[in-house]
C-alpha positions as CSV (number, residue, x, y, z in Angstrom):
1,M,-0.4,-0.1,0.2
2,R,2.5,2.5,1.2
3,A,4.2,1.7,-2.3
4,R,1.2,3.1,-4.3
5,V,0.9,6.4,-2.4
6,W,5.0,6.6,-3.0
7,M,4.0,6.0,-6.7
8,V,1.0,7.9,-7.0
9,L,3.1,11.2,-5.5
10,L,6.0,10.3,-7.8
11,F,3.8,10.6,-10.8
12,A,1.9,14.1,-9.4
13,L,5.1,15.6,-8.8
14,L,6.1,14.3,-12.7
15,L,2.7,15.7,-13.8
16,V,3.1,19.0,-12.2
17,H,6.9,19.7,-12.7
18,G,7.8,17.6,-15.9
19,C,10.4,16.1,-17.2
20,G,13.7,18.0,-18.3
21,E,15.2,20.7,-18.0
22,G,15.1,24.1,-19.5
23,P,12.3,26.1,-20.9
24,G,9.0,24.5,-21.5
25,A,9.6,22.1,-18.5
26,G,6.6,22.2,-16.6
27,L,2.5,20.9,-17.0
28,L,2.7,17.8,-19.4
29,S,5.9,18.8,-20.8
30,Y,9.5,16.5,-21.2
31,T,12.6,18.0,-23.1
32,K,15.0,16.6,-25.3
33,V,18.6,18.4,-25.3
34,I,20.3,18.1,-28.7
35,K,24.1,19.0,-28.1
36,T,25.7,21.2,-30.6
37,E,28.5,18.9,-31.6
38,E,25.9,16.6,-32.8
39,V,24.4,18.9,-35.1
40,N,27.4,20.0,-36.0
41,T,28.5,16.7,-37.2
42,D,25.6,16.7,-39.7
43,L,26.4,19.9,-40.6
44,A,30.1,19.1,-42.0
45,Q,28.9,16.3,-44.1
46,A,26.7,18.8,-45.9
47,M,30.0,21.0,-46.7
48,P,31.8,22.3,-49.0
49,I,28.8,23.9,-50.7
50,S,29.8,26.0,-53.7
51,R,27.6,28.8,-55.6
52,R,28.7,31.0,-58.5
53,S,27.3,34.7,-58.1
54,T,28.0,37.9,-60.0
55,F,30.8,38.7,-58.6
56,G,33.0,35.8,-58.3
57,S,32.7,32.1,-56.7
58,F,31.8,31.2,-53.6
59,R,32.5,28.2,-51.8
60,I,31.8,27.4,-48.3
61,N,34.2,25.6,-47.0
62,R,33.1,24.8,-43.0
63,A,30.1,25.7,-40.8
64,D,29.5,25.3,-37.1
65,I,26.7,26.4,-34.7
66,Q,27.7,27.5,-31.9
67,P,26.1,28.6,-28.5
68,A,24.6,32.5,-28.5
69,Q,25.7,34.3,-25.2
70,S,22.1,35.2,-24.6
71,G,18.5,34.4,-25.8
72,E,16.9,31.7,-27.8
73,R,19.3,31.9,-30.8
74,V,22.4,30.3,-31.8
75,V,25.5,31.9,-33.9
76,L,26.7,30.1,-37.1
77,N,30.6,30.1,-37.9
78,T,31.5,29.9,-41.4
79,N,35.0,29.7,-43.2
80,F,34.8,30.3,-46.8
81,S,36.8,30.9,-49.8
82,L,36.0,34.2,-52.6
83,T,37.2,34.4,-56.5
84,T,36.4,37.5,-57.8
85,F,37.7,39.5,-60.7
86,E,39.6,41.6,-58.6
87,I,41.4,38.5,-56.8
88,P,41.8,36.0,-59.2
89,E,44.0,33.8,-56.8
90,G,41.6,33.8,-54.2
91,I,40.8,35.1,-50.5
92,D,39.7,33.0,-47.4
93,G,37.3,34.8,-44.2
94,T,35.0,33.9,-42.1
95,L,31.6,35.3,-41.4
96,S,29.6,34.7,-37.9
97,A,26.1,35.2,-38.0
98,S,23.0,35.0,-35.5
99,C,20.4,32.5,-36.0
100,G,16.5,31.5,-34.8
101,L,15.6,28.3,-35.3
102,R,12.7,26.8,-37.1
103,Y,11.0,23.1,-37.3
104,D,9.3,21.8,-40.2
105,P,7.0,19.3,-39.4
106,K,6.5,18.0,-42.6
107,T,10.0,16.6,-42.9
108,R,10.9,16.3,-39.1
109,Q,13.8,18.9,-39.6
110,I,15.1,21.9,-38.0
111,F,17.0,24.5,-39.9
112,L,18.0,28.0,-39.1
113,T,16.0,31.0,-39.5
114,D,16.1,34.5,-39.1
115,I,20.1,34.8,-40.3
116,K,21.3,37.8,-38.9
117,P,25.2,38.4,-40.2
118,G,27.4,39.6,-37.9
119,S,30.7,40.0,-38.2
120,L,33.0,39.6,-41.4
121,Q,36.8,39.0,-41.5
122,F,39.3,38.2,-44.7
123,G,42.3,36.3,-43.5
124,N,44.3,38.2,-45.9
125,A,44.5,41.9,-45.1
126,S,46.2,43.1,-48.2
127,L,43.9,41.3,-50.3
128,A,40.5,42.5,-48.5
129,E,40.6,46.1,-49.7
130,Y,40.2,44.7,-52.9
131,V,36.9,43.0,-52.0
132,S,33.8,45.4,-53.3
133,S,31.2,46.0,-50.9
134,G,28.6,44.5,-53.2
135,A,30.9,41.1,-53.0
136,R,30.9,41.9,-49.0
137,Q,26.8,42.1,-49.2
138,G,26.5,39.0,-51.6
139,I,28.6,37.1,-49.0
140,H,25.4,37.7,-46.4
141,T,23.2,37.0,-49.3
142,I,24.5,33.6,-49.9
143,I,25.3,32.7,-46.2
144,K,21.1,33.0,-45.6
145,K,19.7,31.7,-48.5
146,V,22.2,28.2,-48.3
147,F,21.8,27.9,-44.5
148,T,17.6,28.5,-44.8
149,D,17.5,25.7,-46.9
150,I,20.1,22.9,-45.5
151,P,18.3,21.0,-42.4
152,I,20.6,21.2,-39.5
153,Y,18.4,17.8,-37.6
154,Q,16.7,15.4,-38.3
155,L,14.3,14.2,-35.8
156,D,13.7,10.0,-35.9
157,S,10.1,9.7,-34.2
158,K,7.1,10.5,-36.5
159,F,5.0,10.0,-33.5
160,A,6.9,12.5,-31.2
161,A,7.1,14.9,-33.7
162,K,3.8,15.5,-33.6
163,F,3.7,16.4,-30.3
164,I,6.4,19.2,-30.0
165,K,5.5,22.2,-28.7
166,K,9.0,24.7,-29.1
167,I,12.2,24.3,-30.3
168,T,14.7,26.9,-29.3
169,A,18.6,27.4,-28.1
170,Y,19.0,27.2,-24.3
171,K,22.5,27.1,-22.7
172,G,24.5,26.1,-26.0
173,N,22.1,23.1,-26.9
174,I,19.0,22.8,-28.9
175,V,16.2,21.9,-27.2
176,I,12.9,20.5,-27.9
177,V,9.9,20.6,-26.0
178,Y,7.4,18.3,-26.1
179,G,3.8,18.5,-24.8
180,L,0.0,18.2,-24.9
């Protein structure tokens, strides 16, 4: 009899508090944490990505997701190579962008959204002055287009995907909140 009382109390506690940690943990909810390392492994398989544009050739060599300092966003870091008419031998650079997360229930995939480019740096400072402002803006546009269309994570279970309430970033990880 005492075992049943304890089980009922435990169940009531889980019902009120929920399972898991992070945003959304609460009444009838469960959170699943996806480490950014796991996302980066999947993202690395999609690299390199090449695009041609009016300003030249652009190749994304590497990309990874890192935790943002605050809020419900992640940071996308990319390493790229740019070849233009002015720089036929090419120049390497890095771009950092702040991103939100979007879930597509039809494909059960998580994408980056609301990509806001941050710092743009070129490794060879002596050639950086030859990169036109149009090419700099074009880099931002290509990064936004490419990473809006690339899934960063695929959910496995069709059944569990029906109960997703929210997907967010929390403490450097991607958190999926399931609930009724």
